[in-house]
TORMARTOR-946986 format. One line per 2 residues: their letters; for each residue y, z, x of N, C-alpha, C, O, CB. Coordinates in Angstrom, 2 decimals. Glycine has a CB too. Layout:
<pts>
a> Y,Z,X,Y,Z,X,Y,Z,X,Y,Z,X,Y,Z,X | ... .
</pts>
This chain:
<pts>
ms> -10.01,93.32,2.42,-10.18,91.90,2.18,-8.83,91.24,2.01,-7.91,91.81,1.42,-11.06,91.66,0.96 | -8.73,90.07,2.51,-7.47,89.35,2.43,-7.53,88.34,1.30,-8.52,87.62,1.14,-7.16,88.65,3.76 .
se> -6.49,88.29,0.53,-6.44,87.32,-0.57,-5.64,86.09,-0.17,-5.20,85.31,-1.02,-5.82,87.96,-1.83 | -5.46,85.93,1.10,-4.68,84.81,1.61,-5.53,83.55,1.63,-6.67,83.57,2.09,-4.14,85.13,3.02 .
is> -4.99,82.48,1.14,-5.67,81.18,1.11,-4.84,80.21,1.91,-3.63,80.07,1.70,-5.88,80.67,-0.36 | -5.49,79.54,2.84,-4.76,78.55,3.63,-5.09,77.16,3.10,-6.26,76.81,2.92,-5.11,78.66,5.15 .
ie> -4.08,76.40,2.86,-4.23,75.04,2.37,-3.56,74.12,3.37,-2.37,74.25,3.67,-3.64,74.87,0.93 | -4.33,73.19,3.87,-3.79,72.24,4.83,-3.47,70.95,4.10,-4.35,70.33,3.51,-4.78,71.98,6.00 .
vk> -2.22,70.54,4.13,-1.78,69.33,3.45,-1.59,68.24,4.49,-0.86,68.41,5.47,-0.47,69.58,2.64 | -2.26,67.13,4.27,-2.14,65.99,5.18,-1.20,64.98,4.56,-1.44,64.50,3.45,-3.54,65.36,5.48 .
dd> -0.13,64.65,5.26,0.86,63.72,4.76,0.57,62.34,5.35,0.75,62.12,6.54,2.30,64.19,5.10 | 0.12,61.41,4.49,-0.17,60.06,4.94,1.04,59.14,4.83,0.97,57.97,5.20,-1.31,59.48,4.15 .
gf> 2.15,59.67,4.32,3.34,58.84,4.17,3.30,58.05,2.89,2.51,58.34,1.99,3.48,57.91,5.36 | 4.15,57.06,2.81,4.29,56.25,1.61,3.14,55.26,1.52,2.95,54.46,2.44,5.65,55.52,1.59 .
rp> 2.40,55.30,0.45,1.28,54.38,0.22,1.70,53.31,-0.77,2.64,53.52,-1.54,0.02,55.15,-0.30 | 1.02,52.15,-0.77,1.40,51.08,-1.70,1.32,51.49,-3.18,2.14,51.06,-3.98,0.51,49.87,-1.47 .
wh> 0.35,52.32,-3.54,0.25,52.70,-4.95,1.42,53.58,-5.36,1.74,53.64,-6.54,-1.06,53.42,-5.22 | 2.08,54.27,-4.41,3.28,55.05,-4.73,4.37,54.14,-5.28,5.10,54.51,-6.20,3.78,55.80,-3.49 .
ff> 4.48,52.95,-4.70,5.49,52.00,-5.14,5.28,51.64,-6.61,6.25,51.60,-7.37,5.46,50.74,-4.28 | 4.04,51.37,-7.01,3.78,50.97,-8.39,4.04,52.11,-9.36,4.53,51.88,-10.47,2.35,50.47,-8.53 .
vl> 3.71,53.33,-8.97,3.99,54.49,-9.84,5.49,54.69,-9.98,5.99,54.87,-11.09,3.33,55.78,-9.26 | 6.21,54.65,-8.87,7.66,54.83,-8.92,8.35,53.71,-9.70,9.26,53.98,-10.49,8.24,54.91,-7.51 .
as> 7.92,52.48,-9.50,8.52,51.36,-10.21,8.24,51.48,-11.71,9.12,51.18,-12.52,7.97,50.02,-9.67 | 7.05,51.91,-12.09,6.73,52.08,-13.51,7.58,53.18,-14.14,8.09,53.01,-15.24,5.25,52.40,-13.69 .
il> 7.73,54.29,-13.43,8.55,55.39,-13.96,10.00,54.95,-14.10,10.64,55.23,-15.11,8.45,56.63,-13.04 | 10.51,54.26,-13.09,11.90,53.79,-13.13,12.11,52.79,-14.27,13.08,52.89,-15.02,12.29,53.16,-11.79 .
la> 11.22,51.82,-14.40,11.35,50.83,-15.47,11.19,51.46,-16.85,11.89,51.08,-17.78,10.31,49.72,-15.30 | 10.30,52.42,-16.99,10.13,53.09,-18.27,11.39,53.87,-18.64,11.82,53.87,-19.79,8.91,54.03,-18.24 .
tv> 11.99,54.53,-17.65,13.22,55.28,-17.91,14.35,54.36,-18.31,15.08,54.64,-19.27,13.63,56.09,-16.67 | 14.52,53.26,-17.60,15.58,52.30,-17.92,15.35,51.69,-19.30,16.30,51.54,-20.06,15.65,51.19,-16.86 .
sv> 14.12,51.35,-19.61,13.86,50.73,-20.92,14.04,51.72,-22.06,14.45,51.32,-23.14,12.45,50.15,-20.96 | 13.74,53.00,-21.85,13.96,54.01,-22.90,15.46,54.20,-23.12,15.91,54.35,-24.26,13.29,55.36,-22.51 .
vl> 16.23,54.19,-22.03,17.68,54.36,-22.16,18.30,53.16,-22.87,19.21,53.32,-23.69,18.34,54.56,-20.78 | 17.82,51.96,-22.58,18.39,50.75,-23.16,17.78,50.35,-24.50,18.20,49.36,-25.09,18.25,49.62,-22.20 .
ar> 16.80,51.08,-24.98,16.11,50.72,-26.23,17.08,50.79,-27.40,17.89,51.71,-27.49,14.90,51.64,-26.47 | 16.98,49.81,-28.30,17.86,49.77,-29.48,17.42,50.78,-30.53,18.24,51.49,-31.11,17.87,48.35,-30.09 .
qg> 16.12,50.82,-30.77,15.63,51.78,-31.75,15.21,53.04,-31.00,14.34,52.98,-30.13,14.45,51.19,-32.60 | 15.80,54.15,-31.32,15.56,55.38,-30.59,14.50,56.27,-31.21,14.46,57.46,-30.91,16.81,56.14,-30.48 .
tp> 13.64,55.73,-32.07,12.60,56.56,-32.67,11.57,56.91,-31.61,11.32,56.10,-30.72,11.93,55.85,-33.87 | 10.96,58.09,-31.68,10.00,58.50,-30.66,8.80,57.56,-30.54,8.28,57.34,-29.45,9.50,59.89,-30.97 .
eh> 8.37,56.99,-31.67,7.22,56.08,-31.61,7.52,54.87,-30.74,6.70,54.47,-29.92,6.82,55.63,-33.03 | 8.71,54.30,-30.92,9.07,53.12,-30.14,9.23,53.47,-28.66,8.82,52.70,-27.79,10.36,52.51,-30.68 .
li> 9.82,54.60,-28.38,10.04,54.99,-26.99,8.72,55.26,-26.27,8.55,54.88,-25.11,10.93,56.23,-26.93 | 7.79,55.92,-26.97,6.47,56.19,-26.38,5.72,54.88,-26.16,5.08,54.70,-25.12,5.65,57.14,-27.28 .
li> 5.79,53.98,-27.13,5.11,52.69,-27.00,5.68,51.88,-25.84,4.93,51.25,-25.10,5.23,51.89,-28.31 | 6.98,51.89,-25.68,7.62,51.18,-24.56,7.16,51.79,-23.23,6.83,51.06,-22.30,9.17,51.23,-24.69 .
sf> 7.15,53.12,-23.16,6.75,53.79,-21.92,5.30,53.48,-21.56,4.99,53.21,-20.40,6.94,55.30,-22.04 | 4.40,53.52,-22.55,2.99,53.21,-22.29,2.80,51.76,-21.89,1.97,51.46,-21.04,2.15,53.52,-23.52 .
ti> 3.57,50.87,-22.49,3.45,49.45,-22.14,3.86,49.22,-20.69,3.20,48.48,-19.97,4.31,48.59,-23.09 | 4.94,49.84,-20.27,5.40,49.66,-18.89,4.44,50.35,-17.92,4.21,49.84,-16.83,6.83,50.22,-18.72 .
aa> 3.88,51.51,-18.30,2.90,52.17,-17.44,1.65,51.30,-17.28,1.09,51.22,-16.19,2.51,53.55,-18.03 | 1.23,50.63,-18.37,0.07,49.74,-18.30,0.38,48.53,-17.41,-0.47,48.07,-16.65,-0.34,49.27,-19.71 .
ag> 1.61,48.01,-17.51,2.00,46.88,-16.65,2.00,47.30,-15.18,1.59,46.53,-14.31,3.39,46.34,-17.05 | 2.47,48.51,-14.90,2.46,49.03,-13.52,1.05,49.20,-13.01,0.76,48.89,-11.85,3.20,50.35,-13.44 .
aa> 0.14,49.71,-13.88,-1.26,49.87,-13.47,-1.91,48.51,-13.21,-2.68,48.36,-12.26,-2.05,50.63,-14.55 | -1.59,47.52,-14.05,-2.13,46.18,-13.85,-1.61,45.56,-12.56,-2.36,44.90,-11.84,-1.78,45.27,-15.05 .
ag> -0.33,45.78,-12.26,0.23,45.25,-11.01,-0.42,45.93,-9.81,-0.70,45.27,-8.81,1.77,45.46,-10.96 | -0.66,47.24,-9.90,-1.34,47.95,-8.81,-2.76,47.46,-8.62,-3.21,47.30,-7.48,-1.36,49.45,-9.08 .
af> -3.47,47.21,-9.72,-4.83,46.68,-9.62,-4.83,45.28,-9.02,-5.71,44.94,-8.23,-5.51,46.66,-11.00 | -3.86,44.46,-9.39,-3.76,43.11,-8.84,-3.49,43.18,-7.34,-4.05,42.40,-6.57,-2.63,42.32,-9.55 .
yr> -2.64,44.11,-6.92,-2.35,44.30,-5.50,-3.62,44.71,-4.76,-3.92,44.18,-3.69,-1.24,45.36,-5.30 | -4.37,45.67,-5.31,-5.62,46.12,-4.67,-6.64,45.00,-4.58,-7.46,44.98,-3.66,-6.22,47.30,-5.43 .
ml> -6.59,44.06,-5.51,-7.52,42.93,-5.48,-7.12,41.94,-4.37,-7.98,41.37,-3.72,-7.56,42.23,-6.85 | -5.83,41.75,-4.17,-5.37,40.74,-3.21,-5.41,41.21,-1.77,-5.59,40.40,-0.86,-3.99,40.32,-3.55 .
vp> -5.24,42.50,-1.53,-5.17,43.00,-0.15,-6.42,42.67,0.67,-6.27,42.18,1.79,-4.95,44.51,-0.16 | -7.64,42.90,0.17,-8.81,42.55,0.99,-8.95,41.05,1.25,-9.52,40.64,2.25,-10.07,43.05,0.33 .
lt> -8.42,40.24,0.33,-8.53,38.79,0.51,-7.59,38.28,1.59,-7.86,37.25,2.20,-8.26,38.09,-0.79 | -6.48,38.98,1.82,-5.51,38.51,2.80,-5.71,39.13,4.17,-5.26,38.57,5.17,-4.12,38.79,2.31 .
ga> -6.39,40.27,4.23,-6.58,40.96,5.51,-7.75,40.39,6.27,-8.63,39.74,5.70,-6.78,42.44,5.29 | -7.75,40.63,7.56,-8.85,40.17,8.40,-10.01,41.16,8.29,-9.81,42.34,8.00,-8.40,40.03,9.89 .
lv> -11.20,40.67,8.52,-12.38,41.52,8.50,-12.37,42.36,9.78,-12.41,41.82,10.89,-13.69,40.67,8.38 | -12.31,43.67,9.61,-12.20,44.57,10.76,-13.53,45.26,10.96,-14.06,45.90,10.05,-11.06,45.60,10.56 .
vr> -14.07,45.14,12.16,-15.30,45.81,12.52,-15.01,46.60,13.79,-14.52,46.05,14.77,-16.49,44.80,12.72 | -15.32,47.87,13.76,-15.11,48.70,14.95,-16.25,48.45,15.92,-17.42,48.52,15.55,-15.02,50.21,14.58 .
lg> -15.90,48.17,17.16,-16.91,47.92,18.16,-17.62,49.21,18.50,-17.00,50.27,18.56,-16.29,47.30,19.42 | -18.91,49.14,18.73,-19.69,50.31,19.08,-20.34,50.97,17.89,-21.22,51.82,18.08,-18.84,51.29,19.78 .
ep> -19.95,50.62,16.68,-20.56,51.20,15.50,-21.58,50.20,14.94,-21.38,48.99,15.05,-19.49,51.56,14.43 | -22.66,50.70,14.36,-23.62,49.78,13.76,-22.98,49.00,12.62,-22.20,49.54,11.84,-24.85,50.55,13.25 .
vs> -23.31,47.74,12.53,-22.77,46.87,11.50,-23.69,46.93,10.30,-24.90,46.77,10.43,-22.61,45.41,12.02 | -23.12,47.17,9.12,-23.94,47.23,7.91,-24.46,45.84,7.58,-23.97,44.84,8.10,-23.13,47.81,6.72 .
er> -25.45,45.79,6.72,-26.05,44.50,6.36,-25.04,43.59,5.67,-25.01,42.39,5.91,-27.28,44.70,5.46 | -24.22,44.18,4.80,-23.21,43.40,4.09,-22.17,42.84,5.06,-21.79,41.67,4.97,-22.52,44.26,3.01 .
tr> -21.73,43.66,6.00,-20.75,43.21,6.98,-21.37,42.18,7.91,-20.72,41.20,8.28,-20.21,44.40,7.78 | -22.62,42.40,8.29,-23.31,41.43,9.15,-23.42,40.08,8.44,-23.22,39.04,9.07,-24.73,41.95,9.54 .
aa> -23.73,40.09,7.15,-23.84,38.84,6.41,-22.48,38.14,6.33,-22.40,36.92,6.44,-24.38,39.09,4.99 | -21.41,38.92,6.14,-20.08,38.34,6.08,-19.69,37.75,7.43,-19.10,36.67,7.50,-19.05,39.40,5.64 .
le> -20.01,38.46,8.51,-19.71,37.95,9.86,-20.51,36.68,10.16,-19.97,35.73,10.72,-20.01,39.01,10.92 | -21.78,36.67,9.78,-22.61,35.47,10.00,-22.07,34.29,9.22,-22.02,33.17,9.73,-24.08,35.74,9.59 .
re> -21.65,34.52,7.97,-21.11,33.45,7.14,-19.81,32.92,7.74,-19.59,31.71,7.80,-20.87,33.95,5.70 | -18.95,33.83,8.19,-17.69,33.40,8.79,-17.93,32.65,10.10,-17.25,31.67,10.39,-16.77,34.61,9.03 .
km> -18.90,33.11,10.89,-19.23,32.42,12.14,-19.71,31.00,11.85,-19.32,30.05,12.53,-20.31,33.21,12.93 | -20.57,30.86,10.83,-21.08,29.54,10.47,-19.94,28.62,10.04,-19.91,27.44,10.40,-22.13,29.66,9.35 .
lv> -18.99,29.15,9.26,-17.86,28.34,8.82,-16.96,27.94,9.98,-16.47,26.81,10.03,-17.05,29.09,7.77 | -16.74,28.85,10.91,-15.91,28.53,12.07,-16.58,27.46,12.94,-15.93,26.53,13.39,-15.63,29.81,12.91 .
lr> -17.88,27.61,13.16,-18.59,26.61,13.97,-18.59,25.24,13.28,-18.47,24.21,13.94,-20.04,27.06,14.24 | -18.73,25.25,11.96,-18.68,23.99,11.21,-17.28,23.38,11.31,-17.14,22.16,11.40,-19.07,24.22,9.72 .
si> -16.26,24.21,11.28,-14.88,23.72,11.41,-14.66,23.09,12.78,-13.96,22.09,12.90,-13.88,24.85,11.18 | -15.25,23.68,13.80,-15.13,23.11,15.15,-15.78,21.73,15.19,-15.23,20.80,15.78,-15.79,24.05,16.20 .
kd> -16.96,21.59,14.57,-17.62,20.28,14.55,-16.80,19.26,13.78,-16.66,18.11,14.21,-19.02,20.39,13.92 | -16.23,19.68,12.63,-15.39,18.76,11.87,-14.15,18.35,12.66,-13.72,17.20,12.60,-14.97,19.41,10.55 .
le> -13.60,19.29,13.39,-12.42,19.01,14.20,-12.76,18.01,15.31,-11.99,17.10,15.59,-11.86,20.32,14.80 | -13.92,18.20,15.94,-14.35,17.26,16.99,-14.59,15.87,16.40,-14.28,14.86,17.04,-15.63,17.78,17.68 .
fd> -15.15,15.82,15.20,-15.38,14.53,14.55,-14.05,13.85,14.23,-13.89,12.64,14.44,-16.22,14.72,13.26 | -13.09,14.63,13.71,-11.78,14.05,13.41,-11.10,13.54,14.67,-10.42,12.51,14.64,-10.88,15.09,12.72 .
ra> -11.26,14.24,15.78,-10.68,13.79,17.05,-11.35,12.50,17.51,-10.68,11.58,17.98,-10.82,14.88,18.14 | -12.67,12.43,17.37,-13.40,11.22,17.77,-13.01,10.02,16.90,-13.01,8.88,17.38,-14.92,11.45,17.69 .
mg> -12.66,10.26,15.63,-12.27,9.17,14.73,-10.80,8.79,14.89,-10.33,7.84,14.27,-12.53,9.57,13.29 | -10.07,9.53,15.73,-8.67,9.21,15.97,-7.71,9.78,14.95,-6.57,9.32,14.86,-8.50,7.75,16.02 .
kl> -8.14,10.75,14.18,-7.28,11.34,13.15,-6.37,12.43,13.72,-5.38,12.78,13.08,-8.13,11.92,12.03 | -6.68,12.96,14.90,-5.91,14.03,15.51,-5.45,13.63,16.90,-6.15,12.91,17.61,-6.73,15.32,15.58 .
sq> -4.28,14.10,17.27,-3.83,13.89,18.64,-4.53,14.92,19.54,-5.08,15.91,19.06,-2.27,14.02,18.75 | -4.51,14.66,20.82,-5.17,15.57,21.77,-4.50,16.94,21.75,-5.18,17.96,21.86,-5.15,14.98,23.19 .
kd> -3.19,16.97,21.62,-2.45,18.24,21.61,-2.86,19.08,20.39,-3.14,20.27,20.53,-0.92,17.98,21.59 | -2.91,18.47,19.22,-3.32,19.19,18.01,-4.76,19.66,18.11,-5.10,20.77,17.71,-3.14,18.31,16.76 .
fd> -5.61,18.79,18.64,-7.01,19.15,18.79,-7.18,20.34,19.71,-7.92,21.28,19.39,-7.81,17.96,19.32 | -6.49,20.32,20.85,-6.60,21.43,21.81,-6.12,22.75,21.19,-6.75,23.79,21.39,-5.80,21.13,23.08 .
em> -5.02,22.69,20.46,-4.47,23.91,19.85,-5.43,24.48,18.79,-5.74,25.67,18.80,-3.10,23.62,19.21 | -5.89,23.62,17.88,-6.77,24.10,16.80,-8.14,24.50,17.33,-8.71,25.50,16.90,-6.92,23.03,15.73 .
ag> -8.68,23.72,18.25,-10.00,24.04,18.80,-9.95,25.34,19.59,-10.91,26.11,19.55,-10.50,22.89,19.69 | -8.86,25.60,20.30,-8.73,26.85,21.04,-8.75,28.06,20.12,-9.43,29.05,20.39,-7.45,26.85,21.85 .
rl> -8.01,27.97,19.02,-7.99,29.09,18.07,-9.36,29.28,17.42,-9.82,30.41,17.27,-6.93,28.86,16.99 | -10.00,28.18,17.03,-11.31,28.30,16.39,-12.36,28.84,17.36,-13.19,29.66,16.98,-11.76,26.93,15.83 .
ra> -12.34,28.38,18.59,-13.31,28.87,19.57,-13.09,30.35,19.89,-14.05,31.09,20.08,-13.23,28.05,20.85 | -11.83,30.77,19.95,-11.54,32.19,20.19,-12.06,33.04,19.02,-12.60,34.12,19.23,-10.02,32.42,20.38 .
ra> -11.89,32.54,17.80,-12.38,33.28,16.62,-13.90,33.33,16.62,-14.49,34.37,16.32,-11.87,32.63,15.31 | -14.55,32.22,16.95,-16.01,32.19,17.01,-16.53,33.15,18.07,-17.52,33.84,17.86,-16.52,30.77,17.29 .
ls> -15.86,33.19,19.21,-16.27,34.10,20.28,-16.13,35.55,19.86,-17.01,36.36,20.15,-15.44,33.83,21.53 | -15.02,35.90,19.18,-14.86,37.29,18.73,-15.89,37.65,17.67,-16.38,38.78,17.65,-13.44,37.51,18.18 .
lm> -16.23,36.71,16.80,-17.27,36.98,15.79,-18.62,37.21,16.45,-19.37,38.11,16.06,-17.38,35.82,14.79 | -18.94,36.40,17.45,-20.22,36.56,18.14,-20.28,37.90,18.88,-21.33,38.54,18.92,-20.44,35.41,19.12 .
kq> -19.15,38.31,19.48,-19.12,39.61,20.16,-19.31,40.75,19.17,-20.02,41.71,19.46,-17.79,39.79,20.92 | -18.69,40.64,18.00,-18.86,41.68,16.98,-20.31,41.76,16.52,-20.85,42.85,16.35,-17.93,41.41,15.78 .
ld> -20.94,40.60,16.33,-22.34,40.59,15.90,-23.24,41.15,16.99,-24.18,41.89,16.69,-22.77,39.17,15.53 | -22.97,40.81,18.26,-23.78,41.31,19.36,-23.59,42.81,19.57,-24.55,43.52,19.88,-23.46,40.56,20.64 .
sg> -22.37,43.29,19.41,-22.13,44.73,19.61,-22.88,45.53,18.55,-23.38,46.61,18.84,-20.61,45.05,19.55 | -22.96,45.01,17.34,-23.73,45.70,16.30,-25.21,45.69,16.62,-25.91,46.65,16.31,-23.48,45.05,14.93 .
at> -25.69,44.62,17.22,-27.11,44.53,17.55,-27.47,45.51,18.66,-28.55,46.11,18.63,-27.47,43.10,17.97 | -26.58,45.67,19.65,-26.90,46.59,20.73,-26.93,48.03,20.24,-27.77,48.81,20.69,-25.90,46.45,21.87 .
sy> -26.04,48.38,19.33,-26.06,49.75,18.83,-27.32,49.99,17.99,-27.86,51.09,17.99,-24.79,50.05,18.01 | -27.77,48.97,17.28,-29.02,49.12,16.54,-30.20,49.28,17.49,-31.10,50.08,17.24,-29.25,47.91,15.62 .
si> -30.19,48.51,18.58,-31.31,48.62,19.52,-31.33,50.00,20.18,-32.41,50.53,20.46,-31.23,47.52,20.59 | -30.17,50.58,20.43,-30.11,51.93,20.99,-30.70,52.93,20.00,-31.45,53.82,20.38,-28.66,52.32,21.35 .
ei> -30.34,52.78,18.73,-30.89,53.69,17.71,-32.40,53.52,17.59,-33.12,54.51,17.45,-30.22,53.42,16.34 | -32.88,52.30,17.64,-34.32,52.04,17.53,-35.05,52.66,18.70,-36.09,53.31,18.52,-34.61,50.53,17.45 .
er> -34.53,52.48,19.92,-35.16,53.07,21.10,-35.19,54.59,21.01,-36.18,55.21,21.38,-34.43,52.63,22.37 | -34.11,55.19,20.53,-34.05,56.65,20.41,-35.09,57.14,19.39,-35.76,58.14,19.62,-32.63,57.09,19.98 .
el> -35.22,56.42,18.28,-36.20,56.83,17.27,-37.63,56.64,17.78,-38.50,57.47,17.51,-36.00,56.03,15.98 | -37.87,55.56,18.50,-39.19,55.35,19.07,-39.55,56.45,20.06,-40.67,56.94,20.08,-39.27,53.98,19.75 .
as> -38.57,56.83,20.89,-38.82,57.89,21.87,-39.13,59.21,21.18,-39.95,59.99,21.67,-37.61,58.04,22.80 | -38.48,59.48,20.06,-38.75,60.73,19.35,-40.12,60.72,18.67,-40.72,61.77,18.47,-37.66,60.99,18.31 .
rm> -40.61,59.54,18.31,-41.91,59.45,17.64,-43.08,59.34,18.60,-44.23,59.59,18.22,-41.92,58.27,16.73 | -42.82,58.99,19.84,-43.90,58.83,20.82,-44.28,60.20,21.39,-43.39,60.96,21.78,-43.48,57.87,21.96 .
pa> -45.57,60.52,21.44,-45.97,61.78,22.08,-45.84,61.67,23.59,-45.58,60.59,24.12,-47.41,62.16,21.69 | -46.02,62.77,24.28,-45.86,62.81,25.73,-46.84,61.89,26.45,-46.56,61.47,27.58,-46.03,64.23,26.24 .
sg> -47.97,61.56,25.84,-48.97,60.72,26.49,-48.51,59.27,26.64,-49.08,58.52,27.42,-50.26,60.75,25.71 | -47.46,58.89,25.88,-46.97,57.52,25.98,-47.64,56.57,25.01,-47.26,55.40,24.93,-47.15,57.01,27.37 .
rp> -48.63,57.07,24.27,-49.29,56.24,23.26,-48.73,56.60,21.90,-48.41,57.77,21.67,-50.85,56.42,23.30 | -48.60,55.66,21.01,-48.06,55.98,19.70,-48.97,56.95,18.96,-50.20,56.89,19.07,-47.86,54.71,18.88 .
aa> -48.36,57.84,18.22,-49.13,58.80,17.42,-49.81,58.06,16.28,-49.26,57.12,15.71,-48.24,59.93,16.88 | -51.00,58.52,15.96,-51.74,57.88,14.86,-51.02,58.17,13.55,-50.62,59.30,13.27,-53.21,58.39,14.80 .
ap> -50.87,57.13,12.77,-50.22,57.29,11.47,-51.14,58.07,10.55,-52.36,57.90,10.62,-49.85,55.92,10.85 | -50.58,58.93,9.69,-51.44,59.68,8.79,-52.19,58.73,7.86,-51.60,57.81,7.29,-50.62,60.68,7.97 .
gl> -53.49,58.96,7.73,-54.30,58.14,6.85,-54.84,56.88,7.49,-55.51,56.10,6.82,-53.52,57.78,5.66 | -54.56,56.64,8.78,-55.05,55.43,9.45,-56.32,55.77,10.20,-56.34,56.69,11.02,-53.98,54.85,10.41 .
ca> -57.37,55.02,9.92,-58.68,55.27,10.52,-58.82,54.45,11.80,-58.07,53.49,12.02,-59.81,54.93,9.52 | -59.77,54.82,12.63,-60.05,54.08,13.86,-60.54,52.68,13.57,-60.38,51.77,14.39,-61.08,54.83,14.71 .
cg> -61.14,52.48,12.38,-61.62,51.14,12.03,-60.49,50.23,11.56,-60.69,49.04,11.33,-62.68,51.24,10.94 | -59.27,50.81,11.43,-58.11,50.00,11.05,-57.79,50.05,9.57,-56.85,49.38,9.13,-58.32,48.59,11.46 .
ts> -58.54,50.80,8.81,-58.31,50.89,7.37,-57.18,51.88,7.10,-57.15,52.97,7.67,-59.60,51.32,6.62 | -56.27,51.49,6.24,-55.18,52.38,5.84,-55.63,53.16,4.60,-55.92,52.57,3.56,-53.86,51.57,5.55 .
nd> -55.68,54.48,4.73,-56.10,55.35,3.64,-54.90,56.09,3.08,-53.80,56.03,3.63,-57.16,56.34,4.12 | -55.11,56.78,1.97,-54.05,57.60,1.39,-53.69,58.71,2.37,-54.53,59.12,3.18,-54.48,58.19,0.02 .
sd> -52.46,59.20,2.30,-52.01,60.21,3.25,-52.72,61.55,3.04,-52.79,62.35,3.97,-50.50,60.39,3.14 | -53.25,61.80,1.85,-53.93,63.07,1.60,-55.46,62.95,1.70,-56.17,63.89,1.35,-53.55,63.59,0.22 .
af> -55.97,61.79,2.19,-57.42,61.58,2.28,-57.98,62.30,3.50,-57.34,62.36,4.55,-57.75,60.08,2.35 | -59.20,62.86,3.37,-59.88,63.53,4.47,-60.89,62.61,5.14,-61.22,62.80,6.31,-60.58,64.80,3.97 .
fc> -61.40,61.58,4.39,-62.40,60.66,4.92,-61.94,59.23,4.67,-61.23,58.95,3.70,-63.79,60.92,4.27 | -62.35,58.32,5.55,-62.01,56.91,5.44,-62.71,56.31,4.23,-63.89,56.57,4.01,-62.38,56.14,6.72 .
kk> -62.01,55.51,3.47,-62.60,54.90,2.29,-63.49,53.70,2.62,-64.21,53.21,1.75,-61.52,54.48,1.34 | -63.44,53.21,3.87,-64.28,52.08,4.25,-65.51,52.53,5.03,-66.63,52.19,4.67,-63.49,51.08,5.07 .
cg> -65.30,53.30,6.10,-66.43,53.66,6.95,-66.90,55.10,6.77,-67.99,55.45,7.21,-66.06,53.45,8.38 | -66.09,55.95,6.12,-66.49,57.32,5.82,-66.28,58.32,6.93,-66.67,59.48,6.77,-67.89,57.33,5.44 .
tr> -65.69,57.94,8.06,-65.47,58.90,9.13,-64.36,59.88,8.74,-63.48,59.56,7.94,-65.12,58.17,10.45 | -64.42,61.08,9.33,-63.42,62.11,9.03,-62.09,61.73,9.69,-62.05,61.35,10.86,-63.91,63.52,9.52 .
lq> -61.00,61.83,8.92,-59.66,61.48,9.41,-59.00,62.72,10.00,-59.27,63.84,9.58,-58.79,60.89,8.28 | -58.14,62.50,10.98,-57.36,63.60,11.55,-56.28,63.98,10.56,-55.58,63.12,10.03,-56.74,63.22,12.93 .
v> -56.14,65.28,10.32,-55.16,65.75,9.33,-53.94,66.27,10.02,-53.00,66.72,9.35,-55.74,66.83,8.44 .
</pts>
């Protein structure tokens, strides 16, 4: 038997949270060196305070990053309900912005050059949102068709659901007889 263990280390490079850890360690070291009172209690308190400030700065950074980044959806993958709702909301806002822009142009508040530039960007964004929403719908329809094909028997007629009687009454799944007409159910 071999006692050899292989460990694969994946190097992702420098991550943003590395910066906050390094900055906290550096600031804590500098503040301990420059501290007037050299008692251990004060030095530990200073170090913990700076570590907490670094953690708070890292948390603030993690909060701001999703707000500044664009919503990324991979084409060809099913869109989750939350992402679909966000895309629908953004599409509605973009379309409303286009209407507001057209109204401002009609009222003479915008020059034709500004209108063309802004409307072009908004229409391109609306088009990309619609494509993302449609691509998610097609992948869902493919999944639905695949599941339907797996549930359909070779005869092409849907299989009878367990507990469903010919009279249309839905019975418990463990029932042997229909609770309305009394006919024997297929088990």
